[in-house]
C-alpha positions, 0 to 999 in steps of 0.5 A: 566728454568723449571725443567726436567721431571723424566721418572721414579717413581719406582725402577722396572722403573728405572732398565727396563730403564738400561736395555734399555737407558743406557745399554752400558753406565758405571753405577760403577767403583771400584778399584778391588783389585785381578784385581789390576786395575779399574773394570768398570760395564756397566748398563746392568751387573749393572741391571742384577746383581740386578735382580740376587740379587733379585732372590736370596732373593725371594729364600731365603726368603719365602713370602718376600713381605714386609719382612724386609731384612738388609745390614751390610756390607761396602760401594761395588758394591755389596752393591749398587746391594743389595739396589736395589735387595731388594726393587725389590724383594717386601722386604723393605730395611733396610741399618745398619751402620757397625761402630755401636756398637752390643747392637745398632746393635741388637736392630735395628735387633730385632725391624725390625724383620729381615728376612735376613741379607745380609753381607760382614763378616766385622762386624761378624768377629767384633762381633761373636755374630752376628753369634750366633744370626742370623746364620740361617738368614745370607746371603753372600752379594754376593750370587746372582752370583750363580742365574738366574735374576728375571723378573723385578715386578712393586711395587704394591703400591708406598705409601707402605713401601719401605726402613727403614732407620736409624737416627743418632740421639745424644741421645738413640736409632736411629729412624727408618725413614719408606720411599715410592717409591712415598717419594723416587722419588718425589724429584729426579727433584731437585736432577737432575735438577742442573746437567743438567743445570750446564753440558748444560752451560759447553756443557759437554756431562752428560755420560762422567760426573762421580760422586766420591762416598765415603759416606756411602750407609746407609745414605739418601744422598748416597741411593738418590744419586744411584738412581738420577745418575742412572736416568741420566745415569751417573756413579758411582766412588766407592771409598769404603775406604778413605785410599784410596781416592787419589789412586782412584780418580787418577784412576777414574778421577771424576768431582763430589762429595758430601762430610762431612764438615770434607773432605771438610776441608780437601780439602781446606788445599790441596789447600790452600797449592798449591795441587789443581792438586791432585784432577784432574778434580774435580769441582763439591762439594755438601755438607750437614750433618753440617754446613760449614764454609762459608770462606772455601767453598769461597776459593775452589769456587775462586780455581775452585770448584763449591760448592752446598750446601744442607739442607736435613733430612732422613724424608724427602727423603734427601729433603730440601733446596738447594743453588747454589748461588756462591755469598758471599751474601748467603754463610752462607745460606742452600739455598732456598726451593724445591718448588713446590715439598714442601711446608715450613713453620716457625712455633715458628722458626722451620721450618716445610716442607710439601710434598710427600717426608715427610716420612711416618712415624718413625717404630713402634714409633706412639708417637714420629711419632705424635711428628714431623707429625702434623695433617695437614701433615707439618713435623717439622724438629726441626731445627730452621732457618731464612728466609731473603729476598731473600728466602734464609734459615739459620740454627740457631740451633735446637729446643731441644738445645735451652737454656731458660733461667730464664729471659724467653729469649731463646738461641741457643747454636749452634749460640754461638758455631760456634763463639767461633769455629771461634778460630782457636785454637778450635778443639771442642766445646759444650754450654750449661747452667751450674747451671744457667750460660751459659757455653762454653766446649772446647777442645783444646791444652792445651797450647792454653787456654789462647788464646781461653779465650782472644778469647770468652772474646772478642766475649761477648763484642759483644753479648747482656748480655743474651747471654754471656758465662760467663763459660769456662771449658777445656776438655783434650779429645775429645767430645764423638761421635755418629755413624756419628761423631756428639757430643753427647750432 
């Protein structure tokens, strides 16, 4: 079945489509605390508010074209409006992670030379230094409500800088990934087409098909999801706070949800304990960001869920590989390539991607850009992979994390970590080289340490000598993590 042709290629075209093709469809639902009930926003109102935000920014920021406007807020309807409104205004969108430290936020604001900061007051309450440093540039995220809608202006250049999105990173400062509208819209067929195929097979009216949105909007997956579901004229049921997950899911029945592995694991626990009914009609789960257990995904499939795995990066506008295969044979794979939108190459074991979704580069980091983008346009992902005979890719580790032994052998710590984590008593682990030996550092209950040690001993028997973990250390505290919850190596 041929892929669909995306009817829009810019944010301006998308907003115009909201007002015409989907005007009366529901765009976003969310629980309104003041209303004590669910508020529904049709696409007509959504587009109107987006245009009002564009007008408010144009009035607040002189010569706004190309200037950087940051968004520092929790997930909300106003955040979604601000994403589109900022781009429509001609500014460069810079969504920031509300959970980061003041030092990190200050670094990012200074790096991009923020012309304005749309905020909801939460970060300012936690870090008054924000107000002291940027008082004249702080704008309330809902301030657009007093504005008249701006006209829809087409972008002058689809190759120009549209957004700067900071990667999480596990060491040092985050890098600002520069994306254009061309980057953003290039992979949209891959994001929309799987739903079209599934809904045709199910015989479902796609306008009644809803996405339960929990990922933070500063994340590339949430950003691209806002765009792709608007292209399809479908609805986001927005859950801004995971503490209200079950309440919001019950009040806003949903069909699909993008989830990180920790959320998938929580759903798995519920389902295996006979609580499948807590999720109502939720049946399609897309997962990425990190590896998830194949056993967990197979269990969910057996209980009526359709699992869509994906591998993507901020540097490729979220594009990469997709796995819609529901068989055990490929469950551990991140899927097949998004061809012909992207080209793929394995160079010295590293996955490289080329095509329109690949970023413009890292903001103000030409040397780092040159390290990952070669002269032929190949983006070097840093991920080590293998490809099977069916064309499915399997992530085996990170190139920069490789342990290179004195013998010249290369060992992927991620491969060993996966084996160690197969022990149910292991809560977290890292494998690294220490004093010339491969060391497994484990966080687990004190009473389980001997069982974990026995598991590692048994695992070692299945490994070649050079891969064996000959040192084991136990931690009494969890590993430190970065802003997105990944362990800092």
